[in-house]
Backbone as CSV, one residue per row, in Angstrom:
resi,resn,N_x,N_y,N_z,CA_x,CA_y,CA_z,C_x,C_y,C_z
1,MET,13.758,3.931,21.670,13.648,2.646,22.361,14.692,2.531,23.460
2,ARG,14.991,3.644,24.132,16.038,3.636,25.134,15.759,2.636,26.243
3,ARG,14.489,2.509,26.658,14.199,1.631,27.787,14.393,0.157,27.443
4,SER,14.490,-0.206,26.169,14.669,-1.600,25.779,16.127,-2.035,25.769
5,THR,17.054,-1.105,25.860,18.470,-1.410,25.706,18.973,-2.516,26.613
6,PRO,18.568,-2.632,27.896,19.136,-3.658,28.766,19.001,-5.077,28.249
7,ILE,17.996,-5.389,27.438,17.880,-6.751,26.932,19.062,-7.087,26.035
8,PHE,19.625,-6.097,25.330,20.817,-6.372,24.538,21.980,-6.778,25.430
9,ILE,22.013,-6.261,26.664,23.034,-6.692,27.614,22.877,-8.181,27.897
10,VAL,21.638,-8.629,28.039,21.377,-10.053,28.248,21.930,-10.862,27.084
11,LEU,21.653,-10.415,25.853,22.149,-11.135,24.691,23.665,-11.137,24.640
12,ALA,24.276,-10.013,24.957,25.730,-9.949,24.921,26.337,-10.938,25.910
13,CYS,25.736,-11.048,27.087,26.227,-12.011,28.070,26.028,-13.429,27.584
14,ALA,24.878,-13.661,26.960,24.559,-15.023,26.543,25.526,-15.537,25.498
15,PHE,26.031,-14.656,24.629,26.845,-15.109,23.521,28.276,-14.564,23.568
16,ALA,28.748,-14.242,24.743,30.085,-13.662,24.859,31.163,-14.585,24.317
17,THR,30.923,-15.904,24.384,31.928,-16.856,23.917,31.477,-17.612,22.680
18,ALA,30.369,-17.199,22.054,29.859,-17.940,20.900,30.841,-17.866,19.743
19,ALA,31.128,-19.064,19.164,32.067,-19.110,18.050,31.418,-19.576,16.769
20,SER,30.296,-20.310,16.878,29.636,-20.825,15.685,28.229,-21.219,16.039
21,ALA,27.462,-21.648,15.006,26.084,-22.060,15.243,26.011,-23.313,16.100
22,GLN,27.123,-24.052,16.250,27.126,-25.242,17.084,27.500,-24.920,18.528
23,GLN,27.836,-23.659,18.828,28.116,-23.277,20.203,26.890,-23.547,21.051
24,ALA,27.111,-24.043,22.257,25.987,-24.333,23.136,25.166,-23.070,23.380
25,ILE,23.862,-23.184,23.284,22.966,-22.065,23.530,22.617,-22.041,25.010
26,VAL,22.924,-20.920,25.663,22.546,-20.727,27.063,22.037,-19.306,27.216
27,PHE,21.378,-19.037,28.315,20.877,-17.702,28.601,21.786,-17.027,29.627
28,ALA,22.329,-15.871,29.259,23.104,-15.041,30.174,24.242,-15.800,30.844
29,ASP,24.896,-16.681,30.101,26.014,-17.480,30.610,25.619,-18.391,31.771
30,ILE,24.348,-18.749,31.856,23.887,-19.656,32.918,23.831,-21.064,32.330
31,PRO,24.735,-21.960,32.702,24.694,-23.320,32.142,23.389,-24.024,32.504
32,TRP,22.899,-24.852,31.583,21.716,-25.654,31.897,22.047,-26.567,33.075
33,GLY,21.119,-26.638,34.026,21.355,-27.431,35.223,21.869,-26.621,36.394
34,THR,22.061,-25.312,36.203,22.474,-24.453,37.311,21.408,-24.468,38.406
35,SER,21.832,-24.423,39.658,20.884,-24.438,40.776,20.008,-23.199,40.760
36,ALA,18.862,-23.277,41.445,17.953,-22.136,41.519,18.639,-20.921,42.125
37,ASP,19.461,-21.141,43.152,20.170,-20.019,43.778,21.179,-19.409,42.816
38,GLY,21.874,-20.253,42.036,22.834,-19.737,41.072,22.159,-18.936,39.975
39,ALA,21.018,-19.433,39.491,20.273,-18.706,38.462,19.736,-17.389,39.013
40,ARG,19.303,-17.408,40.273,18.788,-16.175,40.884,19.900,-15.129,41.004
41,ALA,21.092,-15.549,41.426,22.203,-14.603,41.563,22.525,-13.958,40.226
42,ARG,22.487,-14.756,39.162,22.784,-14.218,37.834,21.685,-13.263,37.375
43,ALA,20.416,-13.627,37.629,19.304,-12.761,37.249,19.382,-11.434,37.996
44,GLU,19.725,-11.489,39.270,19.826,-10.260,40.055,20.980,-9.395,39.557
45,ALA,22.055,-10.027,39.097,23.177,-9.263,38.543,22.774,-8.530,37.271
46,LEU,21.745,-9.007,36.584,21.224,-8.359,35.376,20.166,-7.313,35.701
47,GLY,19.926,-7.080,36.987,18.987,-6.048,37.392,17.587,-6.540,37.687
48,PHE,17.352,-7.856,37.661,16.031,-8.406,37.948,15.861,-8.634,39.448
49,THR,14.638,-8.499,39.905,14.284,-8.746,41.303,13.256,-9.871,41.358
50,LEU,13.456,-10.830,42.241,12.516,-11.945,42.359,11.140,-11.430,42.750
51,ASP,10.145,-11.779,41.947,8.768,-11.350,42.201,7.965,-12.439,42.890
52,SER,8.136,-13.701,42.444,7.372,-14.803,43.033,8.001,-16.131,42.678
53,THR,7.707,-17.139,43.488,8.084,-18.519,43.204,6.800,-19.318,43.038
54,LEU,6.645,-19.978,41.915,5.412,-20.675,41.586,5.370,-22.057,42.226
55,ALA,4.203,-22.690,42.178,4.007,-23.985,42.850,4.940,-25.061,42.321
56,ASP,5.296,-24.995,41.039,6.182,-26.003,40.464,7.660,-25.666,40.655
57,GLY,7.946,-24.569,41.369,9.315,-24.185,41.657,9.882,-23.132,40.738
58,ASP,9.193,-22.833,39.635,9.680,-21.807,38.719,9.710,-20.449,39.414
59,GLN,10.630,-19.592,38.968,10.799,-18.278,39.571,10.495,-17.187,38.563
60,VAL,9.763,-16.165,39.004,9.389,-15.044,38.152,10.064,-13.778,38.691
61,TYR,10.740,-13.045,37.794,11.461,-11.834,38.157,10.912,-10.653,37.365
62,ARG,11.145,-9.449,37.866,10.815,-8.250,37.106,11.947,-7.240,37.249
63,ARG,11.948,-6.278,36.335,12.992,-5.271,36.325,12.367,-3.895,36.181
64,ALA,13.054,-2.885,36.615,12.490,-1.538,36.669,12.052,-1.021,35.312
65,ASP,12.691,-1.492,34.230,12.314,-0.995,32.907,11.079,-1.679,32.338
66,GLY,10.472,-2.590,33.101,9.268,-3.285,32.654,9.503,-4.681,32.124
67,ALA,10.750,-5.121,32.046,11.045,-6.474,31.565,10.695,-7.505,32.635
68,TRP,10.270,-8.683,32.170,9.974,-9.813,33.055,10.833,-10.999,32.636
69,LEU,11.185,-11.812,33.607,11.984,-13.008,33.369,11.371,-14.162,34.139
70,LYS,11.192,-15.301,33.464,10.735,-16.513,34.133,11.812,-17.577,34.005
71,SER,12.203,-18.145,35.128,13.201,-19.212,35.160,12.486,-20.529,35.399
72,TYR,12.569,-21.449,34.427,11.933,-22.759,34.545,12.916,-23.725,35.215
73,LEU,12.433,-24.440,36.219,13.281,-25.329,36.994,12.731,-26.749,36.992
74,ARG,13.637,-27.702,36.966,13.280,-29.109,37.145,14.212,-29.679,38.202
75,GLY,13.607,-30.161,39.274,14.430,-30.650,40.377,15.309,-29.566,40.959
76,GLY,14.832,-28.313,40.933,15.587,-27.210,41.494,16.711,-26.704,40.618
77,ARG,16.738,-27.108,39.334,17.821,-26.693,38.433,17.253,-26.120,37.140
78,ALA,17.950,-25.140,36.597,17.445,-24.372,35.458,17.431,-25.191,34.180
79,ILE,16.293,-25.182,33.493,16.172,-25.856,32.204,15.644,-24.923,31.114
80,GLY,15.264,-23.699,31.471,14.755,-22.784,30.462,14.444,-21.420,31.041
81,PHE,14.314,-20.431,30.164,14.016,-19.058,30.570,13.114,-18.415,29.521
82,THR,12.250,-17.529,29.963,11.495,-16.659,29.069,11.718,-15.221,29.502
83,VAL,12.088,-14.370,28.561,12.259,-12.943,28.826,11.174,-12.202,28.059
84,ILE,10.376,-11.419,28.767,9.394,-10.550,28.131,10.015,-9.163,28.020
85,ASP,10.232,-8.729,26.797,10.922,-7.473,26.531,10.033,-6.289,26.916
86,PRO,10.641,-5.178,27.377,9.816,-4.037,27.782,9.238,-3.224,26.629
87,ALA,9.596,-3.526,25.387,9.042,-2.773,24.253,7.523,-2.918,24.216
88,ARG,6.824,-1.829,23.905,5.375,-1.862,23.855,4.868,-1.498,22.465
89,ARG,3.581,-1.382,22.316,2.867,-1.463,21.045,3.580,-0.892,19.825
90,PRO,3.871,0.402,19.724,4.454,0.895,18.466,5.890,0.425,18.248
91,GLU,6.539,-0.085,19.314,7.935,-0.468,19.220,8.130,-1.964,18.987
92,VAL,7.050,-2.753,19.110,7.194,-4.208,19.140,7.800,-4.761,17.848
93,ASP,7.294,-4.356,16.702,7.778,-4.929,15.450,9.257,-4.607,15.237
94,ALA,9.638,-3.356,15.468,11.040,-2.974,15.309,11.916,-3.724,16.305
95,ARG,11.420,-3.902,17.512,12.195,-4.601,18.539,12.385,-6.066,18.175
96,PHE,11.337,-6.684,17.658,11.408,-8.074,17.213,12.511,-8.252,16.175
97,HIS,12.534,-7.397,15.170,13.530,-7.511,14.098,14.930,-7.198,14.612
98,ALA,15.044,-6.242,15.531,16.360,-5.904,16.076,16.941,-7.079,16.865
99,LEU,16.114,-7.738,17.666,16.590,-8.887,18.442,16.903,-10.067,17.531
100,ALA,16.073,-10.295,16.516,16.342,-11.377,15.572,17.663,-11.145,14.843
101,ASP,17.916,-9.909,14.440,19.177,-9.595,13.769,20.357,-9.804,14.706
102,SER,20.184,-9.441,15.977,21.261,-9.614,16.954,21.582,-11.087,17.156
103,LEU,20.554,-11.917,17.262,20.765,-13.353,17.414,21.421,-13.953,16.182
104,GLU,20.963,-13.522,14.993,21.538,-14.072,13.767,23.007,-13.694,13.625
105,ALA,23.367,-12.499,14.075,24.757,-12.079,14.003,25.647,-12.970,14.863
106,LYS,25.093,-13.515,15.951,25.873,-14.351,16.857,25.800,-15.836,16.502
107,LEU,24.622,-16.285,16.041,24.403,-17.722,15.857,24.344,-18.171,14.408
108,GLY,24.338,-17.222,13.481,24.240,-17.609,12.088,22.796,-17.755,11.653
109,PRO,22.547,-18.338,10.480,21.179,-18.469,9.963,20.292,-19.262,10.919
110,PRO,19.042,-18.852,11.099,18.142,-19.563,12.002,17.689,-20.897,11.431
111,ALA,17.229,-21.773,12.332,16.687,-23.064,11.916,15.293,-22.912,11.336
112,ALA,14.561,-21.891,11.771,13.193,-21.684,11.277,12.869,-20.202,11.336
113,THR,12.167,-19.729,10.323,11.735,-18.334,10.268,10.273,-18.295,9.862
114,GLU,9.455,-17.684,10.710,8.050,-17.485,10.406,7.730,-16.001,10.582
115,ARG,6.502,-15.653,10.359,6.137,-14.233,10.395,6.433,-13.616,11.758
116,ASP,6.071,-14.315,12.839,6.223,-13.761,14.184,7.148,-14.582,15.059
117,GLU,8.014,-15.399,14.463,8.953,-16.196,15.260,10.183,-16.534,14.428
118,VAL,11.345,-16.429,15.053,12.600,-16.887,14.466,13.287,-17.742,15.527
119,ARG,13.812,-18.925,15.110,14.333,-19.885,16.092,15.695,-20.426,15.674
120,TRP,16.568,-20.592,16.670,17.884,-21.203,16.480,17.978,-22.448,17.361
121,GLU,18.723,-23.453,16.880,18.858,-24.717,17.607,20.325,-25.114,17.662
122,ALA,20.719,-25.745,18.767,22.067,-26.307,18.903,21.975,-27.458,19.884
123,GLY,22.176,-28.674,19.382,21.977,-29.836,20.246,20.537,-29.876,20.733
124,LEU,20.345,-30.101,22.034,18.995,-30.155,22.592,18.567,-28.825,23.193
125,ALA,19.250,-27.748,22.846,18.877,-26.416,23.317,18.426,-25.564,22.144
126,GLN,17.615,-24.570,22.441,17.181,-23.661,21.389,16.815,-22.314,21.995
127,VAL,16.789,-21.294,21.142,16.335,-19.970,21.540,15.499,-19.417,20.406
128,SER,14.452,-18.696,20.752,13.618,-18.071,19.730,13.226,-16.683,20.196
129,VAL,12.978,-15.815,19.232,12.399,-14.508,19.508,11.045,-14.495,18.820
130,GLU,10.014,-14.076,19.565,8.644,-14.183,19.079,7.855,-12.928,19.421
131,ILE,6.819,-12.680,18.644,5.808,-11.689,19.007,4.586,-12.453,19.489
132,GLU,4.182,-12.189,20.722,3.011,-12.838,21.306,1.914,-11.806,21.517
133,PHE,0.662,-12.292,21.540,-0.477,-11.383,21.650,-1.385,-11.722,22.827
134,VAL,-0.876,-12.508,23.772,-1.709,-12.910,24.911,-2.115,-11.699,25.733
135,ARG,-1.171,-10.787,25.978,-1.448,-9.576,26.763,-1.316,-8.331,25.888
136,GLY,-1.705,-8.434,24.652,-1.393,-7.401,23.691,-0.048,-7.730,23.085
137,PRO,0.349,-7.093,21.988,1.615,-7.454,21.338,2.800,-7.214,22.263
138,GLN,3.672,-8.212,22.376,4.891,-8.077,23.164,5.948,-9.002,22.577
139,VAL,7.200,-8.670,22.798,8.314,-9.468,22.295,8.785,-10.402,23.414
140,GLU,8.930,-11.680,23.080,9.408,-12.653,24.050,10.610,-13.396,23.487
141,LEU,11.602,-13.612,24.329,12.716,-14.490,24.012,12.548,-15.751,24.833
142,ARG,12.532,-16.890,24.163,12.323,-18.168,24.836,13.584,-19.015,24.707
143,TRP,14.123,-19.419,25.825,15.327,-20.244,25.887,14.932,-21.589,26.459
144,ALA,15.187,-22.651,25.746,14.845,-23.999,26.213,16.095,-24.856,26.203
145,GLY,16.439,-25.410,27.354,17.605,-26.271,27.456,17.221,-27.740,27.405
146,PRO,18.202,-28.636,27.454,17.909,-30.075,27.468,16.962,-30.427,28.611
147,GLY,15.905,-31.154,28.279,14.931,-31.568,29.284,13.745,-30.635,29.443
148,TRP,13.774,-29.466,28.787,12.667,-28.518,28.950,11.356,-29.095,28.406
149,PHE,11.394,-29.658,27.198,10.173,-30.229,26.632,9.665,-31.402,27.483
150,ASP,10.575,-32.228,27.993,10.156,-33.349,28.820,9.447,-32.869,30.087
151,GLU,9.980,-31.808,30.697,9.348,-31.279,31.906,7.997,-30.661,31.591
152,MET,7.883,-29.944,30.481,6.590,-29.371,30.114,5.577,-30.476,29.797
153,HIS,6.060,-31.573,29.206,5.169,-32.713,28.957,4.718,-33.320,30.279
154,ARG,5.633,-33.459,31.246,5.265,-33.993,32.557,4.225,-33.117,33.242
155,ARG,4.328,-31.816,33.041,3.373,-30.882,33.642,2.082,-30.781,32.838
156,ARG,2.002,-31.500,31.735,0.839,-31.486,30.856,0.631,-30.112,30.219
157,LYS,1.748,-29.472,29.868,1.699,-28.184,29.193,1.819,-28.327,27.677
158,LEU,2.152,-29.538,27.215,2.209,-29.799,25.783,0.952,-30.571,25.400
159,LEU,1.055,-31.463,24.450,-0.086,-32.293,24.090,-0.443,-33.201,25.252
160,ASP,-1.718,-33.437,25.433,-2.184,-34.288,26.528,-2.064,-35.744,26.108
161,LEU,-0.840,-36.271,26.174,-0.549,-37.624,25.733,0.143,-38.404,26.849
162,PRO,0.111,-39.734,26.790,0.756,-40.547,27.831,2.259,-40.305,27.887
163,PRO,2.902,-40.707,28.989,4.358,-40.567,29.088,5.058,-41.335,27.970
164,LEU,6.243,-40.872,27.608,7.046,-41.550,26.593,7.661,-42.818,27.159
165,PRO,8.063,-43.748,26.296,8.806,-44.921,26.770,10.112,-44.484,27.435
166,PRO,10.641,-45.282,28.345,11.906,-44.938,29.000,13.017,-44.679,27.982
167,GLY,13.828,-43.668,28.267,14.965,-43.352,27.412,14.705,-42.312,26.350
168,TYR,13.435,-42.006,26.085,13.113,-41.020,25.053,13.113,-39.606,25.633
169,THR,13.613,-38.658,24.848,13.554,-37.247,25.223,12.957,-36.466,24.059
170,ILE,12.084,-35.521,24.364,11.418,-34.734,23.328,12.381,-33.681,22.796
171,VAL,12.499,-33.608,21.482,13.408,-32.673,20.831,12.654,-31.477,20.265
172,SER,11.458,-31.685,19.750,10.675,-30.581,19.194,9.195,-30.878,19.359
173,ALA,8.401,-29.815,19.462,6.970,-29.972,19.676,6.207,-28.899,18.920
174,THR,5.044,-29.265,18.412,4.123,-28.338,17.761,2.748,-28.567,18.386
175,PRO,1.743,-27.750,18.052,0.399,-27.980,18.599,-0.232,-29.294,18.143
176,ILE,0.331,-29.980,17.138,-0.295,-31.208,16.655,0.550,-32.460,16.870
177,SER,1.842,-32.298,17.175,2.676,-33.486,17.351,3.985,-33.102,18.016
178,TYR,4.714,-34.123,18.485,6.087,-33.871,18.894,6.972,-35.032,18.488
179,VAL,8.269,-34.724,18.395,9.273,-35.704,17.982,10.202,-35.962,19.156
180,SER,10.438,-37.228,19.460,11.344,-37.587,20.548,12.356,-38.608,20.040
181,VAL,13.502,-38.658,20.718,14.608,-39.525,20.324,14.959,-40.457,21.464
182,ASP,15.214,-41.720,21.123,15.705,-42.690,22.098,17.201,-42.447,22.281
183,THR,17.570,-41.703,23.317,18.967,-41.304,23.485,19.863,-42.476,23.879
184,GLY,19.287,-43.573,24.359,20.097,-44.724,24.728,20.367,-45.678,23.577
185,PHE,19.761,-45.404,22.416,19.871,-46.328,21.289,20.829,-45.846,20.212
186,THR,21.048,-44.554,20.112,21.839,-43.993,19.023,23.241,-44.601,18.961
187,ALA,23.647,-45.044,17.769,24.977,-45.632,17.559,25.662,-44.896,16.416
188,ARG,26.974,-44.755,16.526,27.762,-44.103,15.481,28.396,-45.169,14.597
189,LEU,28.107,-45.110,13.314,28.615,-46.059,12.336,29.734,-45.412,11.525
190,PRO,30.425,-46.168,10.687,31.492,-45.584,9.852,30.977,-44.459,8.953
191,ALA,31.898,-43.603,8.566,31.622,-42.500,7.632,30.627,-41.489,8.201
192,GLY,30.573,-41.380,9.529,29.736,-40.367,10.148,28.254,-40.667,10.151
193,VAL,27.879,-41.895,9.840,26.469,-42.277,9.814,26.000,-42.612,11.235
194,LEU,24.772,-42.234,11.543,24.155,-42.581,12.820,23.081,-43.630,12.601
195,ARG,22.942,-44.515,13.568,21.776,-45.397,13.600,20.975,-44.986,14.817
196,GLY,19.737,-44.577,14.596,18.953,-44.027,15.688,17.498,-44.433,15.637
197,ARG,16.826,-44.167,16.737,15.404,-44.474,16.848,14.680,-43.222,17.332
198,PHE,13.597,-42.879,16.665,12.806,-41.722,17.080,11.324,-42.045,16.969
199,ARG,10.520,-41.227,17.636,9.060,-41.368,17.625,8.438,-40.042,17.211
200,ILE,7.272,-40.148,16.591,6.419,-38.987,16.382,5.065,-39.320,16.990
201,ASP,4.650,-38.533,17.984,3.357,-38.709,18.645,2.427,-37.598,18.210
202,TYR,1.182,-37.958,17.930,0.214,-37.018,17.365,-0.925,-36.743,18.344
203,ALA,-1.458,-35.521,18.273,-2.595,-35.164,19.117,-3.834,-35.964,18.729
204,GLN,-3.975,-36.263,17.440,-5.100,-37.052,16.945,-4.576,-38.097,15.973
205,ALA,-5.305,-39.197,15.874,-4.881,-40.291,15.002,-4.796,-39.822,13.552
206,VAL,-3.824,-40.376,12.833,-3.624,-40.051,11.428,-3.651,-41.349,10.625
207,GLY,-3.545,-41.243,9.306,-3.571,-42.417,8.447,-4.964,-42.696,7.909
208,ASP,-5.047,-43.648,6.977,-6.354,-43.959,6.400,-7.187,-44.794,7.379
209,SER,-8.417,-45.063,7.025,-9.367,-45.694,7.956,-8.939,-47.079,8.405
210,THR,-8.137,-47.786,7.621,-7.713,-49.139,7.988,-6.364,-49.164,8.704
211,GLU,-5.646,-48.046,8.689,-4.306,-48.004,9.281,-4.143,-46.785,10.181
212,ARG,-5.145,-46.503,11.008,-5.075,-45.343,11.877,-4.013,-45.560,12.956
213,TYR,-3.281,-44.504,13.280,-2.291,-44.582,14.361,-2.095,-43.189,14.942
214,ASP,-1.684,-43.132,16.219,-1.405,-41.851,16.853,0.047,-41.732,17.314
215,ALA,0.851,-42.741,17.023,2.286,-42.680,17.287,2.984,-43.623,16.322
216,ALA,4.152,-43.210,15.875,4.952,-44.054,14.991,6.403,-44.000,15.450
217,GLN,7.011,-45.168,15.526,8.404,-45.273,15.953,9.240,-45.755,14.774
218,TYR,10.353,-45.071,14.533,11.197,-45.359,13.381,12.611,-45.704,13.838
219,GLU,13.183,-46.728,13.223,14.605,-47.003,13.365,15.230,-46.759,11.990
220,MET,16.261,-45.908,11.962,16.809,-45.503,10.676,18.321,-45.355,10.765
221,GLU,18.953,-45.386,9.610,20.314,-44.905,9.482,20.225,-43.490,8.921
222,LEU,21.034,-42.581,9.501,20.912,-41.167,9.166,22.292,-40.583,8.906
223,ASP,22.414,-39.914,7.797,23.654,-39.252,7.420,23.429,-37.754,7.613
224,CYS,23.905,-37.231,8.760,23.621,-35.835,9.101,24.283,-34.870,8.124
225,ALA,25.526,-35.169,7.726,26.263,-34.259,6.859,25.627,-34.156,5.472
226,SER,25.212,-35.285,4.924,24.643,-35.302,3.570,23.125,-35.173,3.565
227,LYS,22.514,-35.133,4.771,21.062,-34.974,4.909,20.307,-36.031,4.109
228,ARG,20.570,-37.294,4.431,19.864,-38.394,3.785,19.576,-39.468,4.829
229,THR,18.599,-40.308,4.545,18.160,-41.320,5.502,17.935,-42.659,4.812
230,ARG,17.890,-43.704,5.653,17.563,-45.043,5.154,16.746,-45.737,6.232
231,LEU,15.503,-46.079,5.905,14.585,-46.686,6.867,14.899,-48.160,7.081
232,LEU,14.897,-48.575,8.372,15.141,-49.970,8.725,13.912,-50.640,9.336
233,HIS,13.184,-49.910,10.158,12.092,-50.526,10.908,11.079,-49.447,11.288
234,ARG,9.807,-49.736,11.146,8.748,-48.800,11.502,7.644,-49.547,12.236
235,THR,7.225,-48.981,13.375,6.138,-49.550,14.168,5.124,-48.465,14.450
236,THR,3.844,-48.765,14.259,2.802,-47.794,14.561,1.998,-48.249,15.771
237,PHE,1.390,-47.276,16.459,0.622,-47.527,17.672,-0.674,-46.733,17.614
238,LEU,-1.678,-47.242,18.298,-2.936,-46.524,18.476,-3.403,-46.746,19.908
239,ALA,-3.566,-45.640,20.642,-3.974,-45.711,22.047,-3.068,-46.648,22.847
240,GLY,-1.783,-46.623,22.542,-0.814,-47.424,23.274,-0.666,-48.853,22.803
241,GLN,-1.494,-49.284,21.870,-1.441,-50.654,21.368,-0.685,-50.717,20.047
242,ARG,0.217,-51.690,19.944,0.982,-51.850,18.710,0.049,-52.224,17.563
243,ARG,0.163,-51.506,16.460,-0.713,-51.741,15.323,-0.026,-52.517,14.206
244,ARG,1.189,-52.084,13.843,1.834,-52.697,12.690,3.351,-52.565,12.808
245,ASP,4.047,-53.632,12.391,5.506,-53.635,12.331,5.932,-53.868,10.891
246,ASP,6.828,-53.027,10.405,7.384,-53.198,9.065,8.902,-53.170,9.155
247,VAL,9.556,-54.187,8.590,11.009,-54.266,8.546,11.461,-54.115,7.101
248,TYR,12.498,-53.309,6.885,12.944,-53.003,5.530,14.396,-53.425,5.350
249,THR,14.706,-53.963,4.190,16.080,-54.324,3.843,16.409,-53.761,2.465
250,ARG,17.671,-53.404,2.303,18.176,-52.882,1.029,17.428,-51.642,0.545
251,ILE,16.943,-50.844,1.507,16.327,-49.570,1.133,17.439,-48.593,0.764
252,PRO,17.384,-47.942,-0.365,18.468,-47.026,-0.753,18.443,-45.741,0.081
253,TRP,19.609,-45.119,0.177,19.682,-43.806,0.795,18.881,-42.807,-0.032
254,ALA,18.230,-41.864,0.657,17.473,-40.835,-0.061,17.333,-39.601,0.816
255,PRO,17.338,-38.408,0.215,17.092,-37.188,1.002,15.605,-37.117,1.355
256,PRO,15.250,-36.787,2.570,13.825,-36.704,2.918,13.165,-35.471,2.312
257,GLN,11.880,-35.558,2.109,11.130,-34.399,1.656,11.048,-33.379,2.784
258,PRO,11.259,-32.102,2.505,11.236,-31.088,3.568,9.943,-31.151,4.389
259,GLY,10.116,-31.249,5.709,8.976,-31.217,6.613,8.291,-32.539,6.854
260,ASN,8.662,-33.610,6.124,7.980,-34.883,6.376,8.585,-35.585,7.590
261,HIS,8.055,-36.779,7.919,8.472,-37.440,9.156,9.934,-37.856,9.120
262,TYR,10.472,-38.254,7.978,11.886,-38.596,7.899,12.752,-37.347,8.127
263,ASP,12.324,-36.243,7.557,13.062,-35.000,7.724,13.077,-34.572,9.188
264,ARG,11.934,-34.675,9.857,11.858,-34.305,11.263,12.694,-35.246,12.116
265,GLY,12.688,-36.533,11.783,13.508,-37.496,12.517,14.990,-37.271,12.310
266,LEU,15.379,-36.947,11.069,16.779,-36.658,10.775,17.257,-35.481,11.631
267,SER,16.477,-34.426,11.665,16.839,-33.260,12.458,16.935,-33.605,13.938
268,ALA,15.953,-34.364,14.440,15.912,-34.687,15.868,17.088,-35.555,16.297
269,VAL,17.362,-36.624,15.561,18.453,-37.535,15.940,19.807,-36.839,15.819
270,CYS,19.989,-36.063,14.764,21.264,-35.365,14.601,21.458,-34.327,15.693
271,ARG,20.402,-33.639,16.094,20.508,-32.691,17.199,20.844,-33.403,18.500
272,ALA,20.151,-34.503,18.784,20.405,-35.239,20.026,21.819,-35.779,20.092
273,ALA,22.368,-36.149,18.931,23.723,-36.709,18.900,24.785,-35.661,19.192
274,ARG,24.405,-34.366,19.080,25.376,-33.292,19.324,25.284,-32.749,20.744
275,ARG,24.487,-33.351,21.588,24.314,-32.803,22.942,25.570,-32.967,23.779
């Protein structure tokens, strides 16, 4: 796998100063918000040559060993990168595991592990290594900085849903829903508790026939260290119309069930608070 070695140089640059899993995640020491010219200079220093500039301003680079790099820009500033590794068919699986091991050595245990994807998160940034099959099996490293999900939503690259209310930023997205946090509402309470507001928007309405909704907004108290939550207020919406408001008092603290909406909200608000 000699031709794949240069991607490890990219990783070494990216984590040269990493001290813990809370270290800011960046690609090749390029801070989020770097200008297009600054990102280009750094990409060229890694051996990439600009191949094209897309209609939305994103830049696509290639390298002699077959690697490709895409720089995602918002307002002319870097918010994310995708690296397509030069490893090909018989080398893809080994390359995937080698890159995942390299990332874990620098960032610690991943936030999520699936068969063909491993992901790390820090604040509103994340990096993942994946095996994709769009052009045949290939290894991709995806770097997303603060604002990347919001820009992809604006471009209609995520779920085809209306814009979020002012102040909300998307923290995580799946093919069926995404979670966003009201960054202007989060308050820090005694003993490390946060009071925050988050939304979950769905591609299709959920709930029983009498309580259908496609978005739910939660106000909660969240204890990030102890991983527990306390619900204060919940509002549901359908097609932009408010459906139901529920206010709660004296709800006891409780750990959320893994993967449920409280768990996803706890993760999202705690991540946003560390930005």
